[in-house]
N, C-alpha and C positions, 0 to 999 in steps of 0.2 A: 600271547603265544598262539600260533596257528597249530592246533592239535587235532588229532583224530581219536575220538574216544568211543569205544564200543563195549557193550555188555552182552555176552552170550547167555541169556537167562530170561525166563518169562517174568513180567513185572510183578506178579503176585508172590514170587518166591523170596523169602528173607535171605540176603547174601550170607554165605558161610565160607566162601573162598577167602583165605586170609594170608596166603604166602605171596609176596611181591617179588618179582624179578625185575630189577632196575638196571638198564643197560644204556650207557651214554652212546649217542649216535656218532659214528665216524669220529671217535674221540680226538685223536691228534689233529685231524683236519678241522674239526669244529673249534678247537682251541685257537688254531691259526686264524680262522675266519672271525672268531670273536675278537682277537687282539689286533687284527688289521682289517679295518672296514673295507679297504680296497679289494679284499679277497672274497667278500660276501657275494653270493650268487654266481661265483665263477667256479669252473672245474679246477680243483686244487688237489695236489698230492703232496704228502710229506715224504721226503727221501729223494734220492737221485738215481743211483744205480738200481735200487730196488724200491718199489712202492711200499712204504710202511703203513700208510693210511690214505684213503681217497674220500673226498667229499662226495655227497650224493649227486652233485652236478657232474662230477667225473665218472661216477658209477653208471650214470645214464648212458655213457659212451662205451661201457663195458670194461672200464678200468677197475682193477681189483687189487687188494692187498697181496703182496708177494710177487706181483707181476714185475717184469723188468721195466726200467724207465723207458727204454727204446720202444717196447711194445705199447706202453701207455701213451707215448707221444704219437705213435702211428694211429692209434684209435681216436685220439683227441688232440688235434694239432694246436688248439688254443689252451692246452693244459698249462697250468701254473705250478711250477715245482718250488717247494720251499724246504730248506734244511730243517732237520728235527731240532726241537728245543726241549730236551727231556726235563730240565728243571721246571719249565712252565707246565708240562703235563703232570709232573708229580705234584706241584702246588695246586693245580686244578682238581686233581683226584682227591687230595686231602680235604679241600674245601667241600667237595660234593659228599664225601664220606662223613664229614662233620654234620652235614644236613641229615644224612641217613640216620646217624646215631642220635640226633636231636629228636627225630620223629619216632624212633623205636630203639629200645636197648638190645633187641635181638637182630643183629646184622651179621651176615656171613659173607665176607668179601670173597669173590671168585677170581678177580684180576684187578688191574688198575682202574678199570672202567665199568665193572659190573658187580652186583651183589644180590643176594637173597635177603629179604627182610620179612620177619614174622610180625604181624600186627594183630594176632588173635586176641591178645589181652588188652587191647586198646579200645574196644567197642564202646564202653560206657564213658571212657575218659575223653576220647577224641572223635569217634564217629565210625562209620562203616569203612571197611577196607577200600571201597571205591572212593570215598571221600578222602581218605588218607593218601591214596595213590595220586589223586588229583592235586592235593596240596603239595605232595612231594615234587611233582613235576613243575608246579608253579614256583616253588622255592628254588629249585635248581635253575630254572630259567631266569628268575629275577635276581637271585643272589650270586650265582656262578656264571650266568650268561650262556648256558649250554643247553642244547636239546637233549632230551632223554626219553626213552621209550620204556613203558612199564607194563608187564603182564601180571595179572592177579588170578590165582587159581588155588585149588585145594591141595595140589602137589607141587613139588619143586619142578618136576619135569614139565608139567603143563604150564606152569608160570613162565618158564623159560621159552617154551614154544610160543606162548601168547605174546611175549615181548618182541620176539623176532617177527611174528606176523604183523604186529602193530607198527613196525618201523616204516618210515622215519617219524620221530616225534609224536608217538601215539600212545594210547592207553587202551588195553583190551582186558576185560574181566570175563573169566569163564567160570560160571557157577556150576555146581554139581549136576543140576538137571540138564545142562547143555554141554557137558564135557565131551561125550562121544559124538554128538552132532557137530561139534567144532573140530574134533581131532580126526575123525575117520576120513573125511574127504581130502586131507592133506597128503602130499607125496611122501613116500617112505623115507626120503632124505631128512624129514623133520624128526625122525626118531633118533634119539641119542645113540651115537656109535655107528650110524649108517653113513659111511663115506662113499667114495666113488666105487671102490671094489665091492663092498657089501651091496650097494645099490644095484650094481650090474648083476650080481648073483640073484638078487630078488627079481629083477626085471626079466631075467632069463626064464624064471618060473612063472611069469605073468603077474607078479606082485608089484603093483605100481602105487597103490595108495595104502594108508594106514589101515583102512577097512579091509583091504586084501590080506594084510598081515594078520589082523585080528581074527579073520575067518579060518586061519590055519591052526592046526594043533601044535602044541609045543614040540612034539616029536618030529613033525614035518619040518618045522623051522630049524631044529637042531640038525637035521639031515642036510639042510641047505647051507647054513652059516656056522655050524659048530655048536657045541653044547652050551657054553657060557653066553654067547651072543644070541643064540636061538631062544633061550629062556628069557633073556633081557628084553628082546624085541616083543615076545608074546606078552610079557607083563606091561611094557610101556604102551603097546597098542590098545590095552584095556585100561590105561591110566592107573596102573598099580605101581606106586612109588611110595614106600614107607619112610623115606629119609626125612629127617627133621632139619630145620634151620638151626645151625649150631654156631656158637660164638666162642672165641678164645682158642680155636683150633689153629695151631701153628703149622706152617708149611713144612713138608718133609725134605725139600731141596730148594736150593737157590741157584739159578743159572742165567746165562745170557748167551746170545748167539749173533753171528754176523754173516749176512749173505754177501758173497764175494763176486757174484756175476759169473760169466763164462770165460773171461780172460784168464789165461794161465798165469799164476803168480809164483814168484820165486820163494825159496825157503825163507829168506830174510823177511819178505813181505808177510808171509803167513805167521812167522814168529812175532812180528809186530802186532798183528791182530790177536794172537794168543795172549800176549802180555796185556793188551787192553781189556780183553775179556776177563782175564784173571783179576786184574785190578778192580774192575767193576764188581765182579762176583764177591771177592774178598771184602771189599768195602761195604757192600750191602749186608754181608754176614755180620760184620762188626757193628754196623748200625742197628741191626736186629738183635744183637747180643746172642749170636748163635755160633757154634762150631760144628764141623762135620768131619766124617772119616772117609767117605767114598767120593773120589774125584772121577767124573765121567767126561769123556771127550765125545762130542757128537759131530759126525761128518756126513755131508751130502756130496756125492760125486757129480761129475758133469752129466752123467746119464740119469740123474735124479734118484739113484738108489742111495740108501742111507745105512750107516753102521754106527754103533757106539762101542767105545772101549773104556773100561773102568778099572780102577785100582783102589783098594781099601787100605788106609793107613792104620798102623797099630794104635795111634792116638788121634783123637779129634783135634782139629785146628781151624783157625781162621787166618793164619799167617799167609800173606801173599806169596812169599818165597817158597814155602812148602807146597802150596797148591800149584804154583807155577812149575816147580821142579817135577811134580808128579804128572801134570798135564803134558809137559814137554817130553817126558819119557814115553807117554802114550803116543804122542805125535811122532817121535822117533821110530817107534815100533811099526807105525802105520805108513811111514813116508814112502816106502817102495810102491805101495798101492796108490797113494796120492799122485806120485809121479806118473804112474801108468794111466790113471783114470781121471785126473784133474779133480779140483776141489771147488765146489760152488757155495758151500756153507760150512762154517766152523762154529761149534758151540762148546761151552764149558759149564758144567754144573757140579755142585757139591751136595751130596746127599747124606743120609743117616745123621741129620742135624740133631743137636742136643744143646742144652744150656751149658755155658762154660763152668758153672759151679759143679756140674756132674762129672767133670774131667779131673782125674788125679794128675798133679804135676809130676813130671819125670825128668831125669837127667838126659842130655846135658843142658845146662842152663844157658849155653851160648846161643841157643835158638832165640832167646828173648831179646837179643840185640836186634834181630830182624823184626821182631814184633814191636819193639820200641820205635823203629823206623816207621812201621805201619801206623802207630799211634800219632806220630808227628805229622805224617802225610794226611791222615784223617782230619786232624785239627786244622791244618792249613786249608784243606778242601772245604771243610765246614764253614770256615770264616770267609774265604776269598773265592770259593767256587772251584770246580774240578779242573778248569783250565789254567788255574793259577800256578800249579806246580805239577810237572809231568816227568816221568822217567825218560832219560835220554834215549833209551832203547826204543821207545814208542814213537820217537820223532823222525826216525830214519826211513819210515815206510811210506806207502802211497798216501799223499795228502788228501786224495779224493775219497778215501774210505771213511764213511760215517758209521759210528757204532750205535745201533739202536738199542733201547731198553724196551724190549717187547714185553706185553703182559704175560704173567706166568699162569 
């Protein structure tokens, strides 16, 4: 494996950094290149209308995730576009997470392709955190056939920054005596929560590096970016992050979204997308043995502005029909705005999740007929795949629409 490994520490210091942030590189594209040798070394994107993932060869031309396919092709005329294979990505993710959990029992998944791993208790049994990180990368490459970048540090924040800096296919260890030497020269965008808007506010005040932020008082930062963000940035600029790696934490919501591009779509086409999203979200909830009360519709208009609309049910559910009826009602209420402003992205999420055992059964019992249909569909999909049986409603729409399962 061609890797880049760095340690930000003097050789005489005993390593104490023990939190790993492991992040698979260009995950979807890497799976495609792994499975098809003809794609290796070539600029590859997953998706057509919208780029879901780009290989590093494509990124070298400026291609990025969420970019339109047309823009990506203009930047890279030799671009190879492949349709998404979500089952393959799910299988690859499970394989990699099995390796994570074999290495350490303390694994906190962050998405389908990244996790925090605490190895503090493995010093005598396995070796130093650097040794463990090196072995993790070797196993992921040998057993899963995928490149992975790993950052090792004393805090979760710095471990994540280290993994990002080490990409692609690298390892970077930041020890306590080298933390600020590593962190302070980095641009302010490396601080959690600093996007384009916050970065512009900081740049307007002459703050371009983490060191610039660290030199400010908390009060001055609050005046620039607000109370919560100002305090957060001050703490992170000094690498103060008390969060621990936790296991067994279940997500508070499950959702999926679909980019629609700039072409105006009819109400029927959007209804097809809504059904597909609801089917996917409800199916994931049932596989996770979760029910939820709050249904949220996420909308992005043609001008890239975003809104959300939510409704909470009296009883938690994972029934497709109930979730769809609620989401469709939210869509109805927003339709006049959609007609006026256009719709470039639609998303559905269910929140306030809980375990089914915590929900008291209520009348009417007729609703369980729909739930029985869900059970039958789930069983067919589990055995024969999601494409084996589909709702007739979802077949009348635009066949070019691909439904991505983005990382949560």
